[in-house]
N, C-alpha and C positions, 0 to 999 in steps of 0.2 A: 672904690672897693670892687674887687673882681671875684666872681663866684660862678659856679656851674649854672648853665641855663636851666637845668631841670630842678633847681633848688626850690623848696616850698616857697610859694609866692609871698607868704606873710613876712618872711625874712627880708625879701626885697622891698616890700611896701614900707615896712617899719624903718629900714635903713635909709630909704629915700626920705621918709618923713623927718628924720633927724637932720636932713640937709646934705647927706652924702650923695656923691655921684656913683651910681652902680653900673658896672659893666658885666653882663652875663656872657659866658663863653661856652663853646661846645666842649664836652669832655668832663673831667673830674676836677677836684680841688687842686691836684697837681698841675693840670693844664692852666687853671686860673692863676696859680702861683708863678708859673713860668712866664705867662704874659705880663703879670704884674711886675716881675723882676725886670723884664725887658723894657717896659714902659718907665719904670723908676730910673733905670740907667739912662734912658734917652732924655727924660725930662728933669733929671736931678732931684727926684723925689726921695724922701726918707722911707725906706721899705720897712714896714712894721709887721711882716708876716711872722708866723709862729717861730719863736726861738731865733729870729734874725735881729731881735732887739732884746735888751736886758730887762725890760720892765714887766713883761707879762708873767714870767715865771716868778718874779718877786711878788706880784699881786696874787698869784695862785698859792703862794705860801700861806696866805690867810686861811685857806681851807684847813691846813694842818694846825695852825694856831687856834682856830675856833674849835676844832675837834678836841684838842688837848684841854682847852679851857672849859668847855662844856662837860668834859669827862672828869673834871676836877683833877686835871694833870695826870690822868691815867689814860693811856691810849687803848683803843680797841685791840682785840686779838687779830683781827683781819680787816682789811679795807678793800672793797671792790670798786674799781673806778672805770667808767666807760672810756676807752682809750682810742682816740683818733690820732691827733698830734701828740697827745700825752703830756701836755704842759702841766695839767693839774697833778698828775701822779709825780712828775719830776719835782714840782714845787713843794708838794707835801713832804717828800723824802728829804729835801733840803731843809725844810722847816723843822723837821724832827731833830736833825743834827744840830741846828742852831739852838733849839729849845734845850737840848741837853747841855750844850756849851754854856748856856745862861743859867743852868741849874734848875729849870722848871720841871724837867722829866729825867728819868734814869736812862740806862742803855737799852732797855727793852723796846722793841719795835713791832709794829703790826706786820703781819704777812700781807704783802701787796699783791693784788690780783688785777691784771690788765684784762678788761672785758671787751671783746670785739665781736663783730658779726661774722658768721661763717662765710659770707660773700666777700669779706675784706678783713682778713686776719693775719697780717704780716708779722705782728709781734708774737702771736700765739705760735705760729709756725717757726719763727726764729728761735723762740724760747725752747720749744720741744726738740729742735735740732741742735741746740747748744751753740748757736751762732752769736757773735758779738754785735752784729748789725743785721737789720731786716731787709732782705731783697725786696725790690718793687713788686707789689701784688698786681698781677695782670687781671684785667676784667673785673675790677672792683664793683660790687653791687650790693646795696642794702638800702632799705627805706629810711634807716637811721643815718641821715646824712652826716651827722657829727662823727660817725664811725667810718665813713667812706673816705678814708685817707690811705691811699695805697703805699705811701712812703713818708715816714715821719723823720724830720731832721734830727730829732733827739732820740732816735731809736736806741742808740747805745746807752743812753742814760736810763731809759725805761727798762731795758733788759737788765742793766746793772742793779736797779732797785728791786726788780723781781727776784733776782738771784740772791742778793745780799739779805733780803727779808725772808727768804725761803718761801716765797709765794709762787705764782705761776701765771700763765695766760689761759683764758677760757673763751671759747667761741660758742655762740648760740645762734640758732636758726631764726629766720624771719617770723615763723609761727610762735616760737618761744618768746621772742621780743614782744609781740603783740599780747601774748598771754601774760607776760610780766607787767605790761601796762594795765591790763584788766585787773590783775591781782592787787597792784598798788592802789588802784582806784577803789576796788570793792572792800579792801581791808583797812586802808589808811585814809581814804578820802582824798587821795592825791592823784590828779590826772597828769601823770609824768610824761616826759618826752620818751620816744623810743629808746634813747640811750639809757635812761633810767630803768625802763622796762627790761633792757638787756641785763642790767645788774641784778634785778630781781630774779630773772631766769637763771643767771649764772650762779647765784647763791644756792638755788635748788640743786643744780647739777654738781656744784662743789661739795655740798653736803652729801649727796648720794655717792660721790666718789671718795669720800672720807677726808677731803681737804678741810672741811668745816665740821665741827661737832656741835651738838645741841647746847653745850656749855659755853661756846665761843661768844664773845661780844663782837658784833660785826657792824662795820660802817658801810652802808650802801649809798653811793652818790648818784644823784639825779642832776643833770646839767641843763634842764630846760622844762618848758611846759608843753604838754601834749597838744594844746590848742594851736600851736604853730605848725604842728605836723599832721593835722587832720587829713589833708589831701593825700599825704604819703601813706598814712595808716589805712585809709580806705583802699588805696591802690594795692596795698600789700595784703589785704584780706579782711580788714576790720569790717564787722557786720556780716561776715561770712559770704561776701560777694563771690560768686563763682567765676567772675571774669579774670581774677588774678590768683596766682599761686607763687609763693616765695618771691613776691615783689615783681613778678614778670607777667606779661600777658600770656595767657595759656594758649597752647597750640595742640592740645591733646584731646579735643572733644570728638567723641565718636557719634554721639547723638545730640547735636546742638539744641534741638527743641526741648530736651529734658535736662541736659547738662548745663545749659547756659540760656535760660529763658530771656534774660535781658538782651542777649545778642540776637536771638531769632524771633522775637516778639511772641505773641500768644498763639500764632497760627502754627499749623502742623508743617514742620520742615523735615525733610527726610532725604536720605540718599537713594530712595526709590521713588519712581514717578507714578503716573496714573496706572491703575491696575496692579500696583505693587511691583511693577517691573523695575529692576536696577536701571539707573539712568544710562549706563553704558550699553544697555541692551534694548533700549526703547525702539530704536530704528528696526532692529531685527524682529521685534515682537509686533510693532504697530505699522511698520512700513515707513518709508521716508517722508511721505506727505503728512501723515498723522503725527509722526514724531516731531516734525518741524513746527507744527502748530503749538506744541508744548514748550518750545525753546524759550519763550518769553517768561516762563515760570521757573526757569532754571538759572541759577547764578553760582558763582564760586563762594563757598563759605570763607569769609575773611580770616578765619582762624586756621582751619585745616587745609584750605585751598582746594577742597574736594567739591564737585558739583552738588548742589542741594536743590530740592524741589519744594515749592509752596503752592497751595491752591489760591492764595491771595497775596501776591508779592507787593501789591501797592501799599498795604498797610505797614509794611516794614519801615518805610521812610518816616512815618509819623510816630513810631513807637518811642516812648520815653522822652517826650518833648521837653520836659523840665530839665533834662540833662543835655539838651541840644540836639536830640534826635540822631539820625544817621550821620550827618556831617561831623558831629562831635565824636561819634563812635569811630568813624574812619580816621579822624585825626589821632585818636588815642591808639588805634591799631598801628598807624605809621610810626608814632613815637616809640611804642614799646617793641616794635620790630627792628629798630635801628641798633 
């Protein structure tokens, strides 16, 4: 199995526990797929990536079968599906056609909505622009890794289903995804994956825009458990951590000692040095010899790259030891700056 190196570690551990050999690669799922395809060709493997084999979409049809059966053969008015590769959406649309052919349902269909993250929304963009296929999404970013698919092989099938059903695409922000997870947890007792949280958030936006009405019966799909994504959701801001915003390491701190206490420990860090003088004017105010004495208390803020001053820099290294202290912090900074 090939997957991006920054994927949530529980996915890797679980897959290895099943006996699979896991290769992590730099980049996105598209890069993993490219390497997988090359290795499959070289070694004569059967490549079973999304929609490169006939079985997965047939399995995903059961989503539609069960939805129809549990609704006593009446489909909902709308279906919201978290769309990365989109196999589930494609499978359900195929299932509904087959169910009608077999006489289980009539010609009425749900409006299909492809839900994506704002940081990776190729289907939403292609749908809004009237395209038949979705161009590759550059710089794909979202903590919902199931939605971080910059190019779907079945893009034309997804877009066809959206248009034939009079549905649409909807993109949601990282904050909205997290809030969707919270809402599902607090109202339904389900700690859903970020992909499921995206659908909860999209439902709210679609209702506000008039796509959904209070009388609609709506099917929201969740594709995993939030427990596998804990590290991703913390990084994206779960727990209101000030270190991250929109899934990225922040670079906009003006006063690190108050904006980001985890980063700068409990000591007073400032862009001003002793006497309240700006650090770039220390020498002019104190003279070269005295200013030099204070240089050991000055370092570059790892977020803003500006010089900052502390009266007790030695304690910075020991702060937050349960999270690995300064070495772990530096490693996180390096990862999120790439």
